C-alpha positions, 0 to 999 in steps of 0.5 A, spaced: 848 110 485 846 115 480 852 114 476 851 107 475 844 109 473 847 113 468 852 108 466 846 103 465 842 108 461 848 109 456 849 102 455 842 101 453 840 107 449 847 108 446 847 100 443 851 097 449 856 103 450 861 102 456 864 108 458 871 108 458 877 113 459 878 118 457 870 119 458 868 120 465 861 120 468 859 126 472 853 127 476 849 133 478 843 135 482 841 142 481 835 146 481 832 146 474 830 153 475 837 155 475 839 152 469 833 153 464 837 155 458 841 148 459 835 144 459 832 147 453 837 142 449 833 136 451 827 139 448 830 136 441 831 129 444 825 125 445 824 121 452 825 114 453 821 111 458 823 104 460 818 103 465 813 107 469 815 113 473 822 112 469 824 117 464 830 118 460 833 124 455 839 123 452 843 129 448 849 128 444 854 133 441 854 133 434 861 133 433 863 127 438 857 123 440 860 120 446 860 127 449 853 126 452 848 129 457 843 125 461 836 128 464 833 122 468 827 122 472 825 117 477 819 118 481 819 120 486 826 122 487 830 128 485 832 129 477 839 126 476 843 130 471 849 126 468 854 128 463 860 124 460 866 128 458 873 127 456 
């Protein structure tokens, strides 16, 4: 289900992008305290709030805007971290 949420966010946020090969979606559920250095990347990208209790942050690589990281907060569930890599 988390993969579908990330793919749906990419479709909406990235102007109808459908994730296709060679790119793949990976989902991560991690302890935020253990990845503080990684989470600082999201500070440069403003949140998108498509609805109450739902916040999305999307960070894209400068050299390839199709390489993406997502941080998705849906209250009250754990934070979803998603990556799109090739």
